[in-house]
N, C-alpha and C positions, 0 to 999 in steps of 0.2 A: 526274094525267093531263096536266099542263102540257107543252106541246111535242109532244103526240101527236095532232095534228089529223087524221091519217089513221085513227085508231083509235076504236072505240066499245066502251063497257063493256056487257056483257050476261052474265047468269048466272054471275058469278064469273070471267069471262074477258074478254080484250080481243080485238077482231076488226077486221081491215082487209080491204078489197076493192080491190086495186090493178088498174088497167087497164094492160096492157103494149103494146097496139097491134096485136098479132097473137098467134095461138095459139103460134107458135114462140117469140116473145119472152117470152111468159108461161112457157113450159116452161123457157126459159133462166134465168129468175129462181130457179127451185127449187134448183139446186145452190148458188147464191150464198147463199140463205137457209139452206140446210142446213149449209154451211160455217160461217156465222156462229153458228148454233145449236150446232154441235159445239164451236166455240171457247169458248162460254159454258157448255157442258154443260147446256143448257136447250132442249128440243126442242118446237117448236110443231106443230100440225096444219096441213098445207098442202094446198090443193086447187087444181088448174088447171081452169078452166071455160071452155068455148067461149063467145065467140070469142077473148077475150084477158084473162080475169080470173085473178088469183092471190088466193085467199082464205087468209088466215093467222089462226089463232086460237091464243092462248097463255094458259096458266094454270099455276099451280104446283100440281100434283096432290097433293103431300104435304100442302099446307096447305088444299087445296080452295078456293083463291082466288088473289088477285093478290099478288105480291111485287115487289121491285125487280128480280128476275131477268126478270120479264115486261116491265116498262117499259124496262129496259136493252136487251133483245132487240128490242122494238118500235122503239125509236129507231134501232138499227142497221139493221133491215130497212127502215124508212122512208128512211134515208140511202142504202141500196143502190138502192132503187127510184128515188129522185130522181137519182142519178148516171146511171142508164140512160135517163132521160127525155130 
């Protein structure tokens, strides 16, 4: 989990709760995350929560745990969020 300061390990998945500044900004992050996930062919669970949260959970379902697919995607998502901050 080196370099994944935004993420927490829980129940065989990693989870991050990003603050976007507004509900609209949080919603705008979703398609960026979805595009990154599609490029990697690895799809997380994404929730937008009022007032400005984007909660992302990723795990590799076929292995019932974490793989490099999860950590790679997490790093990309963290970079996307940092770019928009």
